[in-house]
N, C-alpha and C positions, 0 to 999 in steps of 0.2 A: 503495502501499501503505499509506502516511502517513495520507496523509488518511482511508484506512479505518480505522487502528486508532485516529485522534482520536474518531473519536464513538465508542465500540465505551468502557464503563465500563469504570475500573482493573481487577477484578479478570478480565477478559478481554483490554488491553489486551495485560499477556505473554505470554499462553498464542496468540494471533496472531502475534506476535514472533518468537515460537519456531518459530512453524507454519510460518513465512513465512522465515524462518535456511532453517529444514530442505531444503527446496524447493531453491531458492538453489542448495544444496550437494544434495542429489542430482539436479536435473538436471546437474548439472558434473559428477558423479560416471560413472568408465567402466567397467562390466565388463569383468572379465574373460572370454573364450572356453574353451573349452578347446580340450587342443591337441589338433592330431588325430595320431591313431596311425599308427608311419609304418605302407608299405605292405608290409603281407608280401609277398617274394619267394622264387621256387623259383626254384635252380641245377638244373640239369641236368648229373652227368657221368659221364668212367668212372674206374677208379683205378690204373689198373695195365697191364703189360705180360702179367701171366698169363690163364692163359686166368679161371680164378676173376672176375677182376680187368673183365676185358675186357665189363662189361655197362650197364644202364642202371640211376643208379643217384640219385636225387630226393632233394636237403637241401630248404629251407625257413629264410631266419632273420626275426627279428622286429622285425630292433633295425636295416631299416639296410642291411643285403647288408653286416656289417662280421666278423659271423662266422653261422655255421650248421652244422643239425645235421640227421642222417641222418631222412626223413617216406617214406620206402622203398625200400629194395632193394628192386627189382621184377623180379626175375631174366628182364629181356628182353631175349635175344643178336642177332634176326634169321635170316634164315634159313640165314645159315653155321653162327650160333654165336660169331660177334666183331663187335662196337656199341665203336668210340669216337667221341669227338670229339662229345656228338650239340649238336644247334639246335637252340631248343625255340620256338616261337610257342604263341600262343592265338587264334585263334575267333570269335568266341560261344565256346560252354559247349566245344569241343574241343581237345585238345591234341596241335601235331602234333610232332612231332622228326624231323630228317636228319642223317642220319651216318654212322660209311666202317665200311663193312662186314667187314675186311678187318683180318689186322697191320700192324707199320708195313714189317716184314719180305718183305710176301704180294703177287704182283701184282693191281691191284683194276683191273674199267673195269667197274662202277658202282659208284653212288650209291644208299642207300636212304633213304625216309621212311615214319616210321608214323605211327599212335591213336591217342589214349586221352580216355576221359570223362570217368577221375576219377585220375591220374598214373602209377595203381598196375600195370591192365594194359591194355599193350596190341600192335594191331595191323597185321605190315606189310602197307602198305595200294600201294605204289609200289618199283621201284626203275632207279634210269638210271643207260641208258649213257651214255657223255663222251660220242658220237659222234666222239672223234679215231684220227686215225693210228695207228698203234704206240702205245694207250694203257697203258703201265706203272704209275702208281697212281693214283687217282683219292683223292681227300683231302678229309676238313675240310668235306663242304658245310654253310655257312651259309646262315638265312635275312636277306634282306631283302624288307622291305612297303613297298612305297609307294602309299595310296593302297588303291584294291581289288588292287591288278596285287603277285604271292604271287610271288620270284625266289627261286635259289638263287644262293649262289659256289660252286663246289667251287675247286677246284686243281688239273691235271690235270699230271702226269708225264708222256713218251715217250721210252720206247727206243733211238729214234734219235736222243739227247739227253740226256748225263750234266746231269742239277741244275738239269732247268729247266720248274722248275716255271713253269704260267702260270695265271691265276686264271678264267673263263669264269662269265657268267651259266646259268644256264636256268627259265624263266617258267611257271608251274602255267597247265594250260589248259581246268581245270574245279573249279566253288568247293572238291568232297570233297578237289583234290592229286593227284588222282592219277594227270593225264597230261599228259608232261612237254614244253614245246619249244627247242630250244638246243642246241648252244653258241652260246655270244654270247662275244667274245674281249673283257675290258676292255683296251681297246688304248694302252697307257704308261705299263701300271706296269714292267714291264721282266718278264724273263725269273728265273723261282727265286726267286717270290713265291711265299711260299702262306701258307694260315690268313685269309683276305681277309673283314676282318665292317665292314658299311658303314655307316652311317645321312646323317642331310638335316638340313642344319638355313639354315630359308630355301630360296636356291639353289644352293645346293652342300654335294657331296656327298664325306663321308669318310670313309678308306680304310685301316682302321689293318688293317698288316699284317706280318707275319714275313722280314725278308729270309731265306733258305736259310742264301747266304754271311757274310752277316760277323756273320746268330745274332741281328741287334737288332731290337725292333717300329719301325714308322717310321710319317709321317702323309704321309697322302696329302689331298688335293683335286682337286674339276672340279664349275665353274660349265658344263660342255657335254653332259653325261651321264654316264649309269653308266661307260659302255663305252668311253667316250675322252674326252681331253683330261685328262691327270691327271697331276700337279705333284709333286713330293715337294719337300713338306716341312721333312725332318727322324726322327731320330732321336729314339727317345724311350726313356730311362731306360737303363740300363745292360744288354750283349746276352744271353746270355744266357734266355731269357722266348720267347711264341708264345704260339698261341689269343689272341688279340688278341679278348674280344668286353664291348658295351659295354649297359648299363643304364639307363635314363633315374626320375632319384630323383623321392619327394613335392616335393622343394624348387625342381626345376627342374635340379637337378647334373646330370650324367652322371657313372657312375663308373664303370671299368672293370676291367677284370677278367685279369690274366694267370696264366699257368703255368710254375714254374719248375723247366722241365722234369728237370732232371737233380739228382732229390728236393726241390724244396724247396720245395715248397704250392703254393695258388696270392696274388696279391699284386695290391695294385689304389686306383687312384690315382686322382681327382677332376678335375672343369673344369665352371666356368661355363657357358667355350662355344669345348671343343672343341681351344684349341688351346695355350694354359695346362694344368699340368697338374699337382696335388700332388706329396709326391715318395711312395714304395711304401711299403705300410706290409701284411700279413703278414694274410692270410684264414684267422680259425677254420673248418675245413672240413676237416676229419681222412679227408685219402686223396682229396682230387678233385685232380681233370687237369679237361684242356684242357674247360670244356663251356659255358655261359647259363645267364643269373636274369632270369626276369622278373618282374613282377607275377603274386603268383597270384586 
């Protein structure tokens, strides 16, 4: 550059030098890219124990899942007129929910599955029997999808055993999710555990469950299989919560939601590895109860 400038007439030397300086500066300039918008999340829930509240509500968040506003009161209550504990997934352009279809005081030997393409109009497509003799309650079915296999984990209590909920796995037999096999017991999780929510990271399955005796959320892991080899990793948070569910965020972190069922609202914590969790904070989600969140 210097030899080139020296050959120029004096009147152009200053311009060439200035051009070189600007080129060098621009070459080192890093242009900031606009931040990507947070994924819009939807939260499927019900609102309480009264007849009017045991129906499907869809909430929406655009701020990373720390607060939600009502998107739809769908008025969907399934074939019995009762809908609780909805678990939601999306496959292609279709949404599916699995849900409890009786109140917590009413015997229930089935859980149900419904679908929608717009989050507002829902059609029941399956009622799945527990398949367990002397069933008293079938509660809180939660989707667990691994590869192309769609599972539902439901919690079943029998009339012959007081306070002994056990989780069982049911597996879809077709792509429409209208036919299901099962049950397969999740051995090792112990008795009287409900609200089982599973995610897999690497070769490890992580289950977050409510101990119905102690009222703590517990963390369990298995490196063996979904239906066995579970090891208790300890309690999370304080007692008095239920209905854990997780969603993976844009930044790779996991966000957990839990229901402080004694009229305490929905609370959230975050983790980067599923083992260590932040403290709890209250979610702005007026009226929300046990439910699940997914990207819209």
